[in-house]
C-alpha positions as CSV (number, residue, x, y, z in Angstrom):
1,M,114.5,145.8,194.3
2,M,114.0,149.5,194.9
3,T,115.0,150.8,198.3
4,L,113.6,153.8,200.0
5,S,116.7,155.8,199.6
6,H,114.7,159.0,199.0
7,G,113.7,159.3,202.6
8,I,110.1,158.9,203.7
9,S,108.6,160.5,200.6
10,A,107.5,157.1,199.0
11,P,105.8,155.7,202.2
12,I,104.0,159.0,202.6
13,L,102.8,159.0,199.0
14,F,101.6,155.4,199.3
15,F,99.7,156.4,202.4
16,L,98.1,159.4,200.8
17,V,97.1,157.5,197.7
18,Y,95.3,154.8,199.6
19,L,93.8,157.2,202.1
20,G,92.3,158.9,199.1
21,M,91.1,155.6,197.8
22,I,89.3,155.0,201.1
23,L,87.8,158.5,201.4
24,G,87.1,158.9,197.7
25,G,89.1,162.2,197.7
26,L,91.5,164.2,199.8
27,P,90.6,167.1,202.1
28,F,90.8,170.6,200.6
29,L,91.6,169.2,197.1
30,Q,89.2,168.8,194.1
31,L,90.4,165.2,193.4
32,D,88.5,162.0,192.9
33,R,90.0,158.5,193.0
34,T,91.3,158.8,189.5
35,G,93.0,162.2,190.2
36,I,94.6,160.8,193.3
37,A,96.0,157.7,191.6
38,L,97.3,159.9,188.7
39,L,98.8,162.5,191.0
40,G,100.4,159.8,193.1
41,A,102.0,158.2,190.1
42,I,103.3,161.7,189.0
43,A,104.7,162.4,192.5
44,L,106.5,159.0,192.6
45,I,108.1,159.6,189.3
46,A,109.0,163.2,190.3
47,T,110.7,162.1,193.5
48,N,112.5,159.3,191.6
49,S,110.8,156.7,193.8
50,I,110.2,154.9,190.5
51,S,111.9,155.6,187.2
52,V,110.0,156.7,184.0
53,S,111.0,153.5,182.2
54,A,109.9,151.3,185.2
55,A,106.6,153.3,185.3
56,V,106.0,152.6,181.6
57,H,106.8,148.9,182.1
58,A,104.4,148.7,185.1
59,I,101.4,149.6,182.8
60,D,99.7,146.4,181.7
61,A,98.8,147.3,178.1
62,S,96.9,144.1,177.4
63,T,94.4,144.8,180.2
64,L,94.0,148.5,179.1
65,I,93.3,147.3,175.5
66,L,90.7,144.8,176.7
67,L,89.0,147.4,178.9
68,F,89.0,150.0,176.1
69,S,87.7,147.5,173.5
70,F,84.8,146.5,175.6
71,M,84.0,150.1,176.4
72,V,83.7,150.7,172.6
73,I,81.5,147.6,172.3
74,S,79.3,148.8,175.1
75,A,79.1,152.2,173.5
76,Q,77.7,150.6,170.4
77,M,75.0,148.9,172.4
78,R,74.0,152.0,174.2
79,L,73.9,154.2,171.1
80,G,71.9,151.4,169.4
81,G,69.3,151.6,172.1
82,F,69.8,148.0,173.1
83,Y,69.4,148.5,176.8
84,E,66.3,150.6,176.6
85,S,64.8,148.1,174.2
86,L,65.3,145.3,176.7
87,I,63.6,147.3,179.4
88,H,60.6,148.0,177.1
89,R,60.4,144.3,176.3
90,L,60.1,143.5,179.9
91,E,56.9,145.6,180.0
92,T,55.3,143.4,177.4
93,L,55.4,140.4,179.6
94,P,52.3,139.5,181.8
95,L,54.3,138.9,185.0
96,S,53.7,139.6,188.6
97,A,56.0,142.1,190.2
98,S,57.9,139.3,192.0
99,A,58.4,137.3,188.7
100,L,59.5,140.5,187.0
101,L,62.1,140.9,189.7
102,A,63.4,137.4,189.1
103,L,63.6,138.0,185.4
104,L,65.4,141.3,185.9
105,I,68.0,139.7,188.1
106,A,68.7,136.9,185.5
107,L,68.8,139.4,182.6
108,V,71.1,141.9,184.4
109,A,73.5,139.1,185.5
110,L,73.7,137.8,182.0
111,L,74.4,141.3,180.6
112,A,77.0,142.1,183.2
113,A,78.9,138.9,182.5
114,I,79.3,140.1,178.9
115,F,79.3,143.9,178.9
116,S,80.6,144.5,182.5
117,N,78.7,145.5,185.6
118,D,79.5,149.2,185.5
119,V,78.2,149.7,181.9
120,V,75.0,147.7,182.6
121,C,74.2,149.7,185.7
122,L,74.9,153.0,183.9
123,A,72.7,152.0,181.0
124,L,69.7,150.4,182.8
125,T,69.2,152.5,185.9
126,A,67.2,155.4,184.3
127,P,65.0,153.1,182.1
128,L,64.3,150.8,185.0
129,I,63.1,153.7,187.1
130,E,60.8,154.8,184.3
131,L,59.4,151.3,184.0
132,C,58.7,151.2,187.8
133,R,56.9,154.6,187.6
134,R,54.8,153.6,184.6
135,R,53.8,150.4,186.3
136,Q,53.4,151.9,189.8
137,L,56.0,149.6,191.2
138,P,58.3,150.4,194.2
139,P,61.7,151.2,192.6
140,L,64.0,150.3,195.5
141,P,63.8,146.5,195.2
142,Y,64.5,146.7,191.5
143,L,67.4,149.1,191.9
144,W,68.9,146.8,194.6
145,A,68.4,143.9,192.2
146,L,70.2,145.8,189.5
147,A,73.2,146.7,191.5
148,C,73.7,143.4,193.3
149,A,72.9,141.2,190.3
150,A,75.3,143.2,188.1
151,N,78.1,142.5,190.6
152,L,77.2,138.8,190.9
153,G,76.8,138.3,187.2
154,S,80.1,140.0,186.4
155,A,81.9,137.4,188.6
156,A,80.9,134.7,186.1
157,T,83.4,135.7,183.4
158,L,86.8,137.2,183.0
159,I,85.4,140.2,181.1
160,G,82.5,140.9,183.5
161,N,84.3,143.7,185.4
162,P,87.7,145.6,185.3
163,Q,89.3,143.6,188.1
164,N,88.5,140.3,186.5
165,M,89.9,141.5,183.2
166,L,93.1,142.4,185.0
167,I,93.3,139.1,186.8
168,G,92.6,137.1,183.7
169,Q,95.1,139.0,181.6
170,T,97.9,139.0,184.2
171,L,97.6,135.4,185.2
172,H,96.6,134.1,181.8
173,L,93.5,132.3,183.2
174,S,91.4,130.1,180.9
175,F,88.1,131.8,180.1
176,A,86.0,128.6,179.9
177,A,87.7,127.0,183.0
178,Y,87.2,130.1,185.1
179,S,83.5,130.4,184.1
180,A,82.9,126.7,184.9
181,L,84.4,127.3,188.3
182,A,82.5,130.5,189.0
183,L,79.0,129.7,187.7
184,P,77.7,127.5,190.6
185,A,78.5,130.1,193.3
186,V,77.1,132.9,191.0
187,L,73.8,131.0,190.3
188,L,73.3,130.2,194.0
189,S,73.9,133.8,194.9
190,L,71.5,135.1,192.3
191,A,68.8,132.8,193.7
192,F,69.5,134.0,197.2
193,L,69.3,137.7,196.0
194,W,65.8,137.1,194.7
195,Y,64.7,135.3,197.8
196,L,66.1,138.0,200.1
197,L,64.5,140.8,198.1
198,H,61.2,139.0,197.9
199,A,61.2,138.3,201.6
200,A,62.2,141.9,202.5
201,C,59.7,143.6,200.1
202,Q,57.0,141.0,199.7
203,P,54.0,143.3,200.5
204,T,55.0,145.6,197.7
205,L,55.7,142.8,195.2
206,D,52.5,140.9,195.5
207,V,50.9,142.7,192.6
208,A,50.3,142.0,189.0
209,V,52.1,144.0,186.3
210,A,50.0,145.1,183.4
211,P,51.9,144.3,180.2
212,S,52.5,147.0,177.6
213,A,51.3,146.6,174.1
214,A,54.5,148.0,172.6
215,T,57.0,145.5,171.2
216,P,60.0,147.5,170.0
217,A,62.4,145.8,167.6
218,L,66.1,145.7,168.1
219,S,67.9,148.3,165.9
220,W,70.4,147.3,163.3
221,Q,73.2,148.9,165.4
222,S,72.2,146.6,168.4
223,L,72.2,143.5,166.1
224,K,75.6,144.5,164.8
225,G,77.0,144.8,168.3
226,L,75.4,141.5,169.3
227,T,77.0,139.7,166.3
228,V,80.4,141.0,167.2
229,V,80.0,140.1,170.9
230,S,78.8,136.6,170.1
231,A,81.8,136.0,167.9
232,L,84.1,137.3,170.7
233,M,82.5,135.1,173.3
234,L,82.9,132.1,171.1
235,C,86.6,132.9,170.5
236,M,87.2,133.4,174.2
237,L,85.4,130.2,175.2
238,L,87.4,128.2,172.7
239,G,90.6,129.8,173.8
240,T,91.4,130.9,170.3
241,G,94.1,133.7,170.3
242,S,94.5,136.4,172.9
243,R,91.4,138.0,174.4
244,D,92.8,141.6,174.1
245,R,93.6,141.1,170.4
246,W,90.2,139.7,169.5
247,A,88.4,142.4,171.5
248,L,90.4,145.1,169.8
249,I,89.5,143.7,166.4
250,G,85.8,143.7,167.4
251,A,86.0,147.3,168.6
252,G,87.6,148.3,165.3
253,L,84.8,146.7,163.3
254,L,82.2,148.6,165.3
255,L,84.0,151.9,164.9
256,T,83.8,151.3,161.1
257,S,80.3,152.6,160.8
258,R,78.3,154.6,158.3
259,H,75.8,155.8,160.9
260,L,77.5,156.1,164.3
261,H,80.2,158.7,164.3
262,S,83.4,157.6,166.1
263,R,83.3,160.8,168.2
264,R,80.0,159.7,169.8
265,M,81.3,156.2,170.5
266,L,84.6,157.4,172.0
267,A,82.7,160.0,174.1
268,L,81.2,157.0,176.0
269,V,84.5,155.4,176.7
270,D,85.3,155.7,180.4
271,W,88.6,157.5,180.1
272,N,88.6,158.1,183.9
273,L,88.7,154.4,184.6
274,L,91.5,153.9,182.1
275,V,93.6,156.7,183.7
276,L,92.8,155.2,187.2
277,F,94.2,151.9,186.0
278,I,97.4,153.6,184.7
279,G,97.9,155.5,187.9
280,L,97.4,152.5,190.1
281,F,99.6,150.3,187.9
282,I,102.5,152.7,188.6
283,V,101.7,153.3,192.3
284,N,101.4,149.6,193.0
285,R,104.6,148.7,191.2
286,A,106.4,151.2,193.2
287,L,104.7,149.9,196.4
288,Q,105.6,146.3,195.5
289,D,109.2,147.2,194.6
290,S,109.6,149.0,197.9
291,G,108.8,145.9,199.9
292,L,106.1,147.7,201.9
293,S,103.2,145.6,200.5
294,D,105.1,142.3,201.4
295,A,105.7,143.7,204.9
296,L,102.1,144.7,205.3
297,L,100.8,141.3,204.2
298,E,103.2,139.5,206.5
299,H,102.0,141.6,209.4
300,L,98.4,140.9,208.6
301,A,99.1,137.2,208.4
302,H,99.9,137.3,212.2
303,F,96.2,138.3,212.7
304,G,94.9,135.4,210.6
305,L,94.7,137.3,207.3
306,D,97.0,135.1,205.4
307,S,96.9,135.6,201.6
308,H,98.1,132.0,201.1
309,S,95.0,130.5,202.7
310,L,91.5,130.4,201.2
311,P,89.8,132.0,204.2
312,G,92.6,134.5,204.7
313,L,92.6,135.7,201.0
314,T,88.8,135.9,201.1
315,A,88.9,138.0,204.3
316,L,91.6,140.3,202.8
317,C,89.4,140.8,199.7
318,V,86.4,141.8,201.9
319,L,88.5,144.1,204.1
320,L,90.2,145.9,201.2
321,S,87.2,146.0,198.8
322,A,85.1,147.5,201.5
323,S,87.7,150.2,202.2
324,V,89.5,151.1,199.0
325,S,87.0,149.3,196.5
326,N,87.6,146.2,194.6
327,V,89.9,147.4,191.7
328,P,92.6,148.9,194.0
329,A,92.2,145.9,196.3
330,V,92.9,143.4,193.5
331,M,95.9,145.5,192.4
332,L,97.4,145.2,195.9
333,L,96.7,141.5,196.2
334,L,97.4,140.3,192.7
335,P,101.2,140.0,193.0
336,H,100.6,137.7,196.0
337,A,97.8,135.7,194.5
338,G,99.9,133.0,192.8
339,H,97.7,130.3,191.5
340,A,94.6,131.7,193.4
341,G,93.5,134.0,190.6
342,A,90.0,132.5,190.4
343,I,89.5,132.9,194.1
344,L,90.8,136.5,194.0
345,A,88.4,137.3,191.1
346,L,85.4,135.8,192.8
347,A,86.1,137.1,196.3
348,S,86.9,140.6,195.2
349,T,83.7,140.8,193.1
350,F,81.4,139.2,195.7
351,S,82.8,141.7,198.2
352,G,81.7,144.6,196.0
353,N,78.1,144.0,197.2
354,F,79.1,144.3,200.9
355,L,78.9,148.1,201.2
356,L,77.7,150.9,198.9
357,M,81.3,152.1,198.4
358,G,82.6,148.6,197.6
359,S,81.8,148.7,193.9
360,I,81.6,151.5,191.3
361,A,78.5,149.7,190.0
362,N,76.7,150.4,193.3
363,L,77.7,154.0,193.2
364,I,76.5,154.4,189.6
365,V,73.0,153.1,190.6
366,A,72.8,155.2,193.7
367,E,73.9,158.4,191.9
368,A,71.6,157.8,188.9
369,A,68.7,157.1,191.3
370,G,69.5,160.2,193.3
371,A,69.2,162.3,190.1
372,E,65.6,160.9,189.8
373,G,64.8,161.8,193.4
374,I,65.3,158.3,194.8
375,T,67.6,158.0,197.7
376,I,69.7,154.8,198.3
377,S,71.5,155.3,201.5
378,A,74.6,153.4,202.6
379,R,72.5,151.9,205.5
380,A,69.7,150.8,203.2
381,H,72.1,149.2,200.7
382,A,73.9,147.3,203.6
383,R,70.6,145.6,204.6
384,I,70.6,143.8,201.3
385,G,74.3,144.0,200.3
386,I,75.8,142.5,203.4
387,P,73.7,139.3,203.5
388,V,74.1,138.8,199.7
389,S,77.9,139.3,199.9
390,L,78.2,136.9,202.9
391,F,76.1,134.3,201.2
392,S,78.2,134.6,198.0
393,L,81.5,134.3,199.8
394,A,80.3,131.4,201.9
395,S,79.1,129.6,198.8
396,M,82.5,130.1,197.2
397,L,84.3,128.8,200.3
398,V,82.2,125.7,200.4
399,L,82.2,125.0,196.7
400,A,85.9,125.7,196.0
401,P,87.3,122.6,197.7
402,L,84.6,120.5,196.1
403,Q,85.7,121.8,192.7
404,G,89.3,120.8,193.5
405,L,90.5,124.4,194.2
406,H,92.9,124.6,197.1
407,L,95.6,127.2,198.0
């Protein structure tokens, strides 16, 4: 185990990195979370707090490959107009505003479980706002539905969000077994989300939505992407081969195109997120090797936040996800999760709805809405996000023992 023989430089670096995760930046420096994680990794290597070889070995290549592959697949769907086509198809349905909200929640959750919550929010926010304006509907209930349903739906699979990919790859969880465990809590939470939004916004949802006459067809590029995704999901559910290998093959097939240039597809890859993962892999390995993370968790256990108990691990997920967001939270807790990977995946994802800063998907919706002149404040999000998150976590805590899951 590495000792802190290099003075106090390593503890200070760890503190600065996670302070930056909390604040989203550092004072007087033009750095976001990705820049902070990368700079922290560089500083740890420069001060010899972690060796170059140890830093390289700390990077989980299989998780990065899985992330990259699904980013390419999502780029195919975006460039093929898949998401815009779905929103336009919603307009063709003769539904009330309340029924449209229910269908949107179900659709977003399904898409997030396959294509990841961040991608779905990025692709659907602007078209959804356009739909609301064309149909003279209040946009806020639908935007809250988009953000919260994307987080909830992403909890249903091990490819629904970056932290679930990391947990699934690191702990070698069964794709089908995890989804069977997660689905009851996810479905209950989605129903509660609709009920809460309907109750909070009922006066503005008791109107009929005039259907549009247009019925756009799915493009060939969208159908090609759906075919690859369907094959990947089948392989993952059957447990055939490694998920990262099959996903990489699928991404390679989609990059082999006569119409979509690889430059356009790779431009939609979230390189910032990949670099964030690389930086945090190195920082957290150095933190783990230093013994500071063990000492911190032992200290928190004295206050009832025991990572080896179901309520304690859940509380830690809520606390850390609400402060540093769920990806860094999972990286901190993963070495101590043991056989509780499914609980860590569910709790960290459900915690993402708690506050606006708790999930990148929430921030994507808020920023895209702000660009359209619609403000989603942290306080407004909390009125919906906190009850949804608490209900989701309570459902998980009640159902987990019934499903035979104990810590």
